[in-house]
C-alpha positions in Angstrom: 87.9 5.6 118.4 86.2 7.5 115.7 82.9 6.2 114.4 80.6 7.4 111.7 76.8 7.4 112.1 74.8 7.6 108.9 71.2 8.9 109.2 68.7 11.0 107.2 70.7 14.1 107.8 73.9 12.6 106.4 77.0 11.2 108.0 78.2 12.4 111.4 81.6 11.5 112.9 82.1 11.0 116.6 85.3 10.4 118.7 84.4 8.2 121.5 87.7 8.7 123.2 86.8 12.4 123.6 83.9 11.6 125.9 84.8 13.0 129.3 82.4 10.9 131.4 84.2 7.5 131.8 80.9 5.7 132.3 79.4 7.1 129.1 82.6 6.4 127.2 82.6 2.8 128.4 78.9 2.5 127.5 79.6 3.9 124.0 82.4 1.3 123.6 80.1 -1.5 124.6 77.4 -0.4 122.2 79.9 -0.2 119.3 81.0 -3.7 120.1 77.4 -5.0 120.2 76.7 -3.3 116.8 79.8 -4.9 115.4 78.9 -8.3 116.6 75.3 -8.0 115.3 76.7 -7.0 111.9 78.8 -10.1 111.8 75.8 -12.3 112.8 73.6 -10.6 110.1 76.2 -11.2 107.4 76.7 -14.9 108.5 72.9 -15.5 108.5 72.6 -13.9 105.1 75.4 -16.1 103.7 73.9 -19.2 105.3 70.4 -18.4 103.9 71.7 -17.9 100.4 73.7 -21.1 100.6 70.7 -23.1 101.8 68.5 -21.6 99.1 71.0 -22.5 96.4 71.4 -26.0 97.7 67.6 -26.4 97.8 67.2 -25.2 94.3 69.9 -27.6 93.1 68.2 -30.5 94.9 64.8 -29.7 93.5 66.2 -29.3 90.0 67.3 -33.0 90.3 63.8 -34.0 91.2 61.6 -33.1 88.2 58.7 -35.0 89.6 58.4 -32.4 92.4 57.8 -29.6 90.0 54.2 -28.3 89.9 52.8 -26.6 86.8 50.8 -23.6 87.7 48.2 -22.2 85.3 47.2 -18.5 85.5 43.7 -19.2 86.9 44.9 -21.1 89.9 47.5 -18.5 90.9 44.9 -15.7 90.7 42.5 -17.7 92.9 45.3 -18.3 95.5 46.2 -14.7 95.7 42.6 -13.6 96.1 42.1 -16.0 99.1 45.1 -14.5 100.9 
């Protein structure tokens, strides 16, 4: 299996199947699987987050009484307290 690692120096390609030490080859395969699984989870969480934000925005648009008008003085005071 050939994988590409992108870092500050550019892209470097590695062939995991060429690793002679079986333990290191297995460890590399496990790490590749973990990185792949984490990438899927990150993508799913991003999708879910964007969906919930959009649903919240639509819900709040339907409730005009919940909208708060901010004037410039209040927002400056709030940011100074933080």
